[in-house]
MDAnalysis code that builds the backbone (N, CA, C; Angstrom):
import MDAnalysis as mda
import numpy as np

u = mda.Universe.empty(543, n_residues=181, atom_resindex=np.repeat(np.arange(181), 3), trajectory=True)
u.add_TopologyAttr("name", ["N", "CA", "C"] * 181)
u.add_TopologyAttr("resid", np.arange(1, 182))
u.add_TopologyAttr("resname", ["UNK", "UNK", "UNK", "UNK", "UNK", "UNK", "UNK", "UNK", "UNK", "UNK", "UNK", "UNK", "UNK", "UNK", "UNK", "UNK", "UNK", "UNK", "UNK", "UNK", "UNK", "UNK", "UNK", "UNK", "UNK", "UNK", "UNK", "UNK", "UNK", "UNK", "UNK", "UNK", "UNK", "UNK", "UNK", "UNK", "UNK", "UNK", "UNK", "UNK", "UNK", "UNK", "UNK", "UNK", "UNK", "UNK", "UNK", "UNK", "UNK", "UNK", "UNK", "UNK", "UNK", "UNK", "UNK", "UNK", "UNK", "UNK", "UNK", "UNK", "UNK", "UNK", "UNK", "UNK", "UNK", "UNK", "UNK", "UNK", "UNK", "UNK", "UNK", "UNK", "UNK", "UNK", "UNK", "UNK", "UNK", "UNK", "UNK", "UNK", "UNK", "UNK", "UNK", "UNK", "UNK", "UNK", "UNK", "UNK", "UNK", "UNK", "UNK", "UNK", "UNK", "UNK", "UNK", "UNK", "UNK", "UNK", "UNK", "UNK", "UNK", "UNK", "UNK", "UNK", "UNK", "UNK", "UNK", "UNK", "UNK", "UNK", "UNK", "UNK", "UNK", "UNK", "UNK", "UNK", "UNK", "UNK", "UNK", "UNK", "UNK", "UNK", "UNK", "UNK", "UNK", "UNK", "UNK", "UNK", "UNK", "UNK", "UNK", "UNK", "UNK", "UNK", "UNK", "UNK", "UNK", "UNK", "UNK", "UNK", "UNK", "UNK", "UNK", "UNK", "UNK", "UNK", "UNK", "UNK", "UNK", "UNK", "UNK", "UNK", "UNK", "UNK", "UNK", "UNK", "UNK", "UNK", "UNK", "UNK", "UNK", "UNK", "UNK", "UNK", "UNK", "UNK", "UNK", "UNK", "UNK", "UNK", "UNK", "UNK", "UNK", "UNK", "UNK", "UNK", "UNK", "UNK", "UNK", "UNK", "UNK"])
u.atoms.positions = np.array([
    [79.710, 110.208, 121.014],
    [80.911, 110.927, 121.321],
    [82.010, 109.918, 121.626],
    [82.943, 109.841, 120.733],
    [83.970, 108.819, 120.851],
    [85.126, 109.204, 121.765],
    [85.151, 110.465, 122.202],
    [86.198, 110.938, 123.106],
    [85.582, 111.871, 124.133],
    [86.221, 111.956, 125.290],
    [85.860, 112.972, 126.256],
    [87.128, 113.423, 126.963],
    [87.045, 114.578, 127.591],
    [88.155, 115.044, 128.412],
    [87.597, 115.731, 129.644],
    [88.339, 115.633, 130.725],
    [88.007, 116.307, 131.976],
    [89.266, 117.044, 132.421],
    [89.228, 117.587, 133.588],
    [90.404, 118.279, 134.118],
    [91.609, 117.354, 134.165],
    [91.402, 116.102, 134.575],
    [92.531, 115.192, 134.761],
    [92.575, 113.987, 133.848],
    [91.528, 113.756, 133.056],
    [91.437, 112.538, 132.244],
    [91.101, 112.819, 130.798],
    [91.467, 111.857, 129.962],
    [90.907, 111.773, 128.623],
    [90.356, 110.357, 128.474],
    [89.311, 110.239, 127.718],
    [88.730, 108.938, 127.445],
    [88.512, 108.802, 125.956],
    [88.716, 107.599, 125.457],
    [88.468, 107.341, 124.043],
    [87.777, 105.988, 123.918],
    [87.051, 105.860, 122.832],
    [86.332, 104.624, 122.556],
    [87.277, 103.423, 122.664],
    [86.810, 102.342, 123.300],
    [87.597, 101.124, 123.397],
    [87.870, 100.572, 121.996],
    [89.051, 99.992, 121.808],
    [89.457, 99.397, 120.543],
    [89.873, 97.944, 120.761],
    [89.871, 97.171, 119.707],
    [90.284, 95.766, 119.816],
    [91.712, 95.640, 120.342],
    [92.574, 96.592, 119.998],
    [93.970, 96.493, 120.448],
    [94.175, 96.930, 121.899],
    [93.096, 97.182, 122.634],
    [93.180, 97.462, 124.067],
    [93.202, 96.174, 124.885],
    [93.250, 95.039, 124.213],
    [93.138, 93.756, 124.903],
    [94.215, 93.564, 125.960],
    [95.464, 93.879, 125.685],
    [96.532, 93.646, 126.669],
    [96.283, 94.436, 127.953],
    [95.935, 95.715, 127.806],
    [95.665, 96.529, 128.989],
    [94.466, 95.999, 129.758],
    [93.374, 95.679, 129.051],
    [92.169, 95.231, 129.746],
    [92.330, 93.858, 130.373],
    [93.105, 92.968, 129.739],
    [93.389, 91.677, 130.370],
    [94.123, 91.908, 131.689],
    [95.127, 92.780, 131.671],
    [95.876, 93.076, 132.894],
    [94.954, 93.667, 133.974],
    [94.121, 94.614, 133.589],
    [93.181, 95.229, 134.525],
    [92.237, 94.182, 135.112],
    [91.675, 93.353, 134.241],
    [90.682, 92.359, 134.658],
    [91.276, 91.198, 135.443],
    [92.595, 91.036, 135.414],
    [93.221, 89.967, 136.183],
    [93.795, 90.451, 137.508],
    [93.631, 91.717, 137.803],
    [94.086, 92.246, 139.089],
    [93.060, 91.890, 140.163],
    [93.475, 91.046, 141.090],
    [92.568, 90.625, 142.159],
    [92.072, 91.774, 143.009],
    [92.953, 92.715, 143.338],
    [92.540, 93.857, 144.156],
    [91.553, 94.746, 143.415],
    [91.798, 94.991, 142.149],
    [90.921, 95.850, 141.359],
    [89.558, 95.190, 141.165],
    [89.547, 93.928, 140.809],
    [88.307, 93.256, 140.422],
    [87.553, 92.610, 141.583],
    [88.114, 92.671, 142.784],
    [87.482, 92.014, 143.937],
    [86.026, 92.437, 144.131],
    [85.731, 93.697, 143.912],
    [84.361, 94.184, 144.100],
    [83.681, 94.518, 142.774],
    [84.207, 93.967, 141.697],
    [83.619, 94.144, 140.361],
    [83.263, 92.798, 139.758],
    [82.907, 91.852, 140.586],
    [82.492, 90.541, 140.091],
    [83.614, 89.528, 139.978],
    [84.824, 89.881, 140.355],
    [85.947, 88.946, 140.315],
    [86.777, 89.087, 139.053],
    [87.940, 88.457, 139.085],
    [88.849, 88.536, 137.937],
    [88.237, 87.845, 136.725],
    [88.758, 88.209, 135.553],
    [88.273, 87.648, 134.286],
    [89.449, 87.060, 133.525],
    [89.210, 85.954, 132.877],
    [90.248, 85.316, 132.073],
    [90.508, 86.145, 130.820],
    [91.656, 85.909, 130.152],
    [91.899, 86.604, 128.882],
    [90.787, 86.344, 127.861],
    [90.297, 85.120, 127.779],
    [89.231, 84.809, 126.813],
    [87.945, 85.573, 127.153],
    [87.624, 85.648, 128.439],
    [86.434, 86.402, 128.856],
    [86.610, 87.879, 128.553],
    [87.801, 88.417, 128.770],
    [88.071, 89.826, 128.467],
    [87.979, 90.080, 126.969],
    [88.466, 89.166, 126.151],
    [88.338, 89.326, 124.693],
    [86.872, 89.352, 124.278],
    [86.046, 88.497, 124.872],
    [84.605, 88.516, 124.574],
    [83.985, 89.832, 125.054],
    [84.427, 90.299, 126.217],
    [83.963, 91.575, 126.766],
    [84.264, 92.713, 125.785],
    [85.467, 92.738, 125.253],
    [85.838, 93.773, 124.285],
    [84.979, 93.647, 123.032],
    [84.840, 92.445, 122.502],
    [84.012, 92.232, 121.310],
    [82.578, 92.694, 121.520],
    [82.025, 92.372, 122.677],
    [80.666, 92.796, 123.005],
    [80.569, 94.314, 123.090],
    [81.586, 94.946, 123.655],
    [81.568, 96.404, 123.771],
    [81.795, 97.095, 122.425],
    [82.586, 96.502, 121.551],
    [82.737, 97.046, 120.196],
    [81.407, 96.976, 119.452],
    [80.712, 95.851, 119.590],
    [79.400, 95.691, 118.947],
    [78.397, 96.697, 119.524],
    [78.467, 96.941, 120.820],
    [77.580, 97.921, 121.455],
    [77.821, 99.305, 120.860],
    [79.096, 99.692, 120.698],
    [79.423, 100.976, 120.064],
    [78.842, 101.047, 118.654],
    [79.030, 99.985, 117.880],
    [78.541, 99.985, 116.499],
    [77.024, 100.123, 116.440],
    [76.348, 99.496, 117.373],
    [74.885, 99.506, 117.355],
    [74.298, 100.797, 117.918],
    [74.874, 101.297, 119.027],
    [74.236, 102.407, 119.737],
    [74.992, 103.736, 119.675],
    [76.224, 103.719, 119.205],
    [77.049, 104.929, 119.081],
    [77.473, 105.508, 120.427],
    [77.500, 104.689, 121.460],
    [78.095, 105.028, 122.747],
    [78.505, 103.725, 123.400],
    [79.368, 103.830, 124.426],
    [79.795, 102.596, 125.068],
    [80.955, 102.777, 126.018],
    [81.897, 101.846, 125.933],
    [83.032, 101.780, 126.847],
    [84.183, 102.656, 126.353],
    [84.805, 103.360, 127.291],
    [85.976, 104.190, 127.021],
    [87.173, 103.635, 127.785],
    [88.345, 103.734, 127.196],
    [89.598, 103.516, 127.909],
    [90.033, 104.896, 128.360],
    [90.392, 105.019, 129.642],
    [90.737, 106.324, 130.187],
    [92.216, 106.395, 130.551],
    [92.763, 107.584, 130.362],
    [94.183, 107.859, 130.623],
    [94.302, 109.218, 131.293],
    [95.423, 109.441, 132.005],
    [95.653, 110.789, 132.542],
    [95.763, 111.783, 131.383],
    [95.221, 112.942, 131.579],
    [95.233, 113.968, 130.523],
    [96.659, 114.281, 130.070],
    [97.610, 114.275, 131.009],
    [98.989, 114.613, 130.662],
    [99.806, 113.403, 130.201],
    [99.199, 112.206, 130.198],
    [99.863, 110.993, 129.709],
    [98.858, 110.172, 128.899],
    [98.458, 110.666, 127.752],
    [97.373, 110.022, 126.997],
    [97.666, 108.606, 126.518],
    [98.917, 108.201, 126.486],
    [99.259, 106.852, 126.037],
    [99.408, 105.859, 127.190],
    [99.030, 106.279, 128.417],
    [99.128, 105.395, 129.579],
    [97.730, 105.139, 130.135],
    [97.070, 104.079, 129.665],
    [95.720, 103.798, 130.177],
    [95.743, 103.444, 131.657],
    [94.728, 103.947, 132.368],
    [94.626, 103.677, 133.804],
    [93.259, 103.090, 134.177],
    [92.420, 102.854, 133.206],
    [91.120, 102.284, 133.540],
    [90.159, 102.302, 132.377],
    [88.926, 101.977, 132.737],
    [87.843, 101.997, 131.755],
    [86.615, 102.610, 132.413],
    [85.809, 103.255, 131.614],
    [84.547, 103.823, 132.085],
    [83.583, 103.776, 130.916],
    [82.301, 103.700, 131.201],
    [81.408, 103.641, 130.064],
    [79.940, 103.631, 130.380],
    [79.204, 103.485, 129.295],
    [77.752, 103.438, 129.266],
    [77.347, 102.211, 128.467],
    [76.393, 101.433, 128.987],
    [75.980, 100.215, 128.282],
    [74.525, 99.900, 128.616],
    [73.740, 99.618, 127.569],
    [72.363, 99.204, 127.791],
    [72.341, 97.949, 128.642],
    [71.413, 97.908, 129.574],
    [71.272, 96.795, 130.508],
    [69.807, 96.733, 130.924],
    [69.482, 95.778, 131.743],
    [68.147, 95.714, 132.343],
    [68.306, 95.925, 133.836],
    [67.429, 96.723, 134.397],
    [67.478, 96.953, 135.835],
    [66.891, 95.754, 136.558],
    [66.952, 95.801, 137.851],
    [66.409, 94.728, 138.674],
    [64.923, 94.517, 138.373],
    [64.210, 95.601, 138.113],
    [62.781, 95.478, 137.840],
    [62.484, 95.214, 136.363],
    [63.508, 95.038, 135.543],
    [63.324, 94.682, 134.140],
    [63.273, 95.838, 133.173],
    [63.250, 97.077, 133.667],
    [63.223, 98.235, 132.776],
    [64.585, 98.403, 132.101],
    [64.598, 98.766, 130.817],
    [65.892, 99.032, 130.178],
    [66.515, 100.312, 130.742],
    [67.790, 100.217, 131.090],
    [68.553, 101.359, 131.602],
    [69.940, 101.306, 130.981],
    [70.640, 102.405, 131.051],
    [72.029, 102.445, 130.610],
    [72.893, 102.428, 131.861],
    [73.682, 101.374, 131.973],
    [74.540, 101.176, 133.137],
    [75.795, 102.022, 133.001],
    [76.091, 102.795, 134.023],
    [77.290, 103.629, 134.102],
    [78.326, 102.856, 134.909],
    [79.567, 102.797, 134.405],
    [80.590, 102.045, 135.122],
    [81.947, 102.738, 135.018],
    [82.812, 102.402, 135.964],
    [84.200, 102.859, 135.930],
    [85.034, 101.896, 136.763],
    [86.191, 101.515, 136.239],
    [87.145, 100.653, 136.939],
    [88.527, 101.234, 136.669],
    [89.286, 101.481, 137.744],
    [90.617, 102.073, 137.616],
    [91.685, 101.130, 138.136],
    [92.900, 101.268, 137.608],
    [94.042, 100.523, 138.128],
    [94.310, 100.961, 139.561],
    [94.874, 100.085, 140.337],
    [95.104, 100.367, 141.757],
    [95.953, 101.618, 142.008],
    [97.033, 101.883, 141.238],
    [97.806, 103.106, 141.491],
    [97.014, 104.399, 141.249],
    [95.866, 104.295, 140.587],
    [95.050, 105.476, 140.275],
    [93.985, 105.760, 141.325],
    [93.871, 104.903, 142.306],
    [92.861, 105.081, 143.347],
    [93.201, 106.282, 144.230],
    [92.156, 106.880, 144.793],
    [92.330, 107.926, 145.790],
    [92.727, 109.282, 145.261],
    [92.589, 109.500, 143.963],
    [92.984, 110.768, 143.354],
    [91.807, 111.534, 142.765],
    [90.596, 111.026, 142.962],
    [89.412, 111.679, 142.401],
    [89.150, 111.347, 140.949],
    [89.952, 110.451, 140.371],
    [89.801, 110.142, 138.943],
    [88.563, 109.298, 138.659],
    [88.181, 108.443, 139.594],
    [86.944, 107.678, 139.434],
    [85.739, 108.600, 139.386],
    [85.741, 109.601, 140.248],
    [84.656, 110.581, 140.246],
    [84.624, 111.334, 138.920],
    [85.793, 111.758, 138.441],
    [85.847, 112.458, 137.141],
    [85.326, 111.587, 136.016],
    [85.710, 110.307, 136.020],
    [85.271, 109.395, 134.965],
    [83.755, 109.209, 135.003],
    [83.204, 109.006, 136.187],
    [81.752, 108.821, 136.313],
    [81.021, 110.111, 135.934],
    [81.547, 111.267, 136.333],
    [80.937, 112.533, 135.922],
    [80.914, 112.657, 134.401],
    [82.019, 112.305, 133.766],
    [82.121, 112.461, 132.308],
    [81.143, 111.556, 131.573],
    [81.101, 110.278, 131.932],
    [80.196, 109.383, 131.199],
    [78.738, 109.684, 131.541],
    [78.489, 110.168, 132.761],
    [77.130, 110.590, 133.109],
    [76.709, 111.776, 132.247],
    [77.597, 112.754, 132.086],
    [77.283, 113.917, 131.247],
    [76.999, 113.491, 129.808],
    [77.771, 112.538, 129.295],
    [77.521, 112.032, 127.933],
    [76.150, 111.373, 127.881],
    [75.857, 110.514, 128.857],
    [74.563, 109.834, 128.880],
    [73.399, 110.799, 128.964],
    [73.526, 111.845, 129.764],
    [72.450, 112.831, 129.868],
    [72.318, 113.634, 128.581],
    [73.451, 113.955, 127.954],
    [73.415, 114.654, 126.664],
    [72.654, 113.818, 125.629],
    [72.802, 112.497, 125.707],
    [72.112, 111.587, 124.788],
    [70.706, 111.228, 125.270],
    [70.291, 111.807, 126.395],
    [68.963, 111.586, 126.978],
    [68.707, 110.114, 127.306],
    [69.693, 109.484, 127.940],
    [69.599, 108.070, 128.288],
    [69.140, 107.893, 129.734],
    [68.393, 106.821, 130.024],
    [67.987, 106.533, 131.411],
    [69.153, 105.885, 132.158],
    [69.828, 106.643, 132.993],
    [71.081, 106.191, 133.601],
    [70.883, 105.503, 134.944],
    [71.656, 104.450, 135.135],
    [71.677, 103.710, 136.392],
    [73.083, 103.168, 136.591],
    [73.370, 102.734, 137.789],
    [74.647, 102.104, 138.095],
    [74.397, 101.064, 139.165],
    [75.233, 100.058, 139.196],
    [75.128, 99.053, 140.253],
    [76.526, 98.799, 140.785],
    [76.574, 98.490, 142.059],
    [77.853, 98.188, 142.674],
    [77.647, 97.190, 143.800],
    [78.689, 96.462, 144.079],
    [78.692, 95.559, 145.215],
    [78.385, 96.396, 146.460],
    [77.479, 95.922, 147.283],
    [77.084, 96.683, 148.472],
    [78.273, 96.974, 149.385],
    [79.291, 96.117, 149.355],
    [80.475, 96.322, 150.201],
    [81.458, 97.339, 149.623],
    [81.256, 97.766, 148.387],
    [82.192, 98.684, 147.729],
    [81.864, 100.123, 148.129],
    [82.316, 100.506, 149.294],
    [81.989, 101.814, 149.863],
    [82.506, 102.969, 149.024],
    [83.661, 102.799, 148.405],
    [84.218, 103.879, 147.578],
    [83.339, 104.121, 146.358],
    [82.939, 103.060, 145.670],
    [82.081, 103.221, 144.494],
    [80.743, 103.846, 144.882],
    [80.202, 103.430, 146.002],
    [78.938, 103.997, 146.454],
    [79.090, 105.494, 146.736],
    [80.193, 105.868, 147.350],
    [80.447, 107.284, 147.648],
    [80.614, 108.086, 146.355],
    [81.327, 107.528, 145.381],
    [81.495, 108.216, 144.089],
    [80.137, 108.453, 143.442],
    [79.306, 107.428, 143.379],
    [77.990, 107.573, 142.749],
    [77.142, 108.622, 143.464],
    [77.169, 108.607, 144.779],
    [76.384, 109.584, 145.534],
    [76.949, 110.996, 145.371],
    [78.276, 111.123, 145.351],
    [78.903, 112.436, 145.177],
    [78.563, 113.021, 143.802],
    [78.537, 112.177, 142.781],
    [78.221, 112.645, 141.428],
    [76.752, 113.041, 141.319],
    [75.879, 112.409, 142.106],
    [74.470, 112.798, 142.092],
    [73.480, 111.664, 141.920],
    [73.937, 110.433, 141.892],
    [73.036, 109.287, 141.775],
    [72.332, 109.054, 143.104],
    [71.112, 108.549, 143.040],
    [70.332, 108.231, 144.232],
    [70.180, 106.712, 144.335],
    [70.353, 106.198, 145.545],
    [70.176, 104.762, 145.749],
    [68.738, 104.401, 145.441],
    [68.570, 103.350, 144.646],
    [67.247, 102.953, 144.169],
    [66.782, 101.642, 144.787],
    [67.650, 100.637, 144.803],
    [67.223, 99.329, 145.295],
    [68.428, 98.488, 145.684],
    [68.160, 97.478, 146.487],
    [69.148, 96.478, 146.867],
    [68.724, 95.170, 146.217],
    [69.696, 94.371, 145.816],
    [69.361, 93.071, 145.232],
    [70.521, 92.123, 145.444],
    [70.267, 90.859, 145.192],
    [71.298, 89.844, 145.327],
    [71.593, 89.264, 143.950],
    [72.877, 89.056, 143.682],
    [73.302, 88.463, 142.414],
    [74.584, 87.684, 142.677],
    [74.612, 86.449, 142.224],
    [75.800, 85.631, 142.399],
    [76.161, 85.405, 143.861],
    [75.145, 85.388, 144.726],
    [75.389, 85.175, 146.139],
    [75.928, 86.387, 146.882],
    [75.905, 87.555, 146.242],
    [76.417, 88.777, 146.865],
    [75.332, 89.848, 146.887],
    [75.437, 90.737, 147.843],
    [74.522, 91.874, 147.938],
    [75.019, 92.994, 147.022],
    [74.108, 93.562, 146.238],
    [74.404, 94.647, 145.321],
    [73.456, 95.813, 145.585],
    [73.844, 96.994, 145.125],
    [73.021, 98.188, 145.248],
    [72.873, 98.806, 143.869],
    [71.640, 99.200, 143.537],
    [71.365, 99.881, 142.267],
    [71.147, 101.360, 142.568],
    [71.770, 102.209, 141.754],
    [71.578, 103.653, 141.819],
    [70.969, 104.111, 140.505],
    [70.196, 105.173, 140.550],
    [69.631, 105.784, 139.338],
    [69.905, 107.285, 139.360],
    [69.986, 107.843, 138.146],
    [70.111, 109.286, 138.021],
    [68.707, 109.875, 138.126],
    [68.454, 110.749, 139.099],
    [67.112, 111.331, 139.241],
    [66.760, 112.189, 138.029],
    [65.548, 112.031, 137.536],
    [65.132, 112.720, 136.309],
    [65.108, 114.233, 136.464],
    [65.001, 114.733, 137.683],
    [64.938, 116.179, 137.886],
    [66.288, 116.811, 138.197],
    [67.359, 116.023, 138.133],
    [68.687, 116.531, 138.481],
    [69.435, 116.967, 137.225],
    [70.120, 118.117, 137.250],
    [70.899, 118.555, 136.082],
    [72.171, 117.720, 135.906],
    [72.842, 117.954, 134.824],
    [74.085, 117.252, 134.510],
    [75.134, 117.500, 135.590],
    [75.965, 116.480, 135.893],
    [76.936, 116.619, 136.982],
    [78.181, 117.398, 136.582],
    [78.738, 118.093, 137.534],
    [80.083, 118.650, 137.412],
    [80.313, 119.603, 136.272],
    [81.133, 120.573, 136.542],
    [81.550, 121.520, 135.520],
    [82.847, 121.076, 134.885],
    [83.454, 119.994, 135.399],
    [84.762, 119.595, 134.902],
    [84.672, 118.776, 133.616],
    [83.507, 118.196, 133.329],
    [83.388, 117.347, 132.152],
    [83.086, 118.184, 130.922],
    [83.766, 117.841, 129.865],
    [83.378, 118.392, 128.569],
    [83.624, 117.285, 127.558],
    [82.715, 117.134, 126.671],
    [82.848, 116.065, 125.698],
    [83.322, 116.630, 124.376],
    [83.977, 115.810, 123.621],
    [84.458, 116.239, 122.323],
    [83.963, 115.254, 121.284],
    [83.766, 115.729, 120.113],
    [83.286, 114.895, 119.017],
    [84.414, 114.082, 118.438],
    [84.078, 113.041, 117.697],
    [85.128, 112.250, 117.024],
    [85.926, 113.148, 116.087],
    [87.200, 112.854, 116.004],
    [88.050, 113.646, 115.090],
    [87.975, 113.124, 113.681],
])
């Protein structure tokens, strides 16, 4: 599903020409402080290339998200990506990162609900990880329905892994996915 929409957001598959927006997002110290730190333009370009390849291989991946009423104004990214969990099992990592002016409006929750619904529709084993100090991200994951699974250390920082419980239904009534046009 290359697009999704919620009450307040639309998401579309990441494109190579999203580089300017993603470089700006990834260089925001406040935004990236709890997402592993800022990224250089070259690192962001590699990130985009890797995510384009992921889409080509698996038919799901990273979305650029915008307000539903301003579809040409990106405010973040959200997505699904194959990863390995702390215990080595393959999982699909759920993520969302928003620009600072978009914080506190429930849009992160909407984005996580939407990509979670897509992942469950595709019958994927969903997980998420966040910096243990990122209380907002932890609250979003718990509100959407993820259960804390494990704590681990990476890069000298404490992290928390969440998993989608296998017996839990799809989150939220606000998400609806749309097929590619």
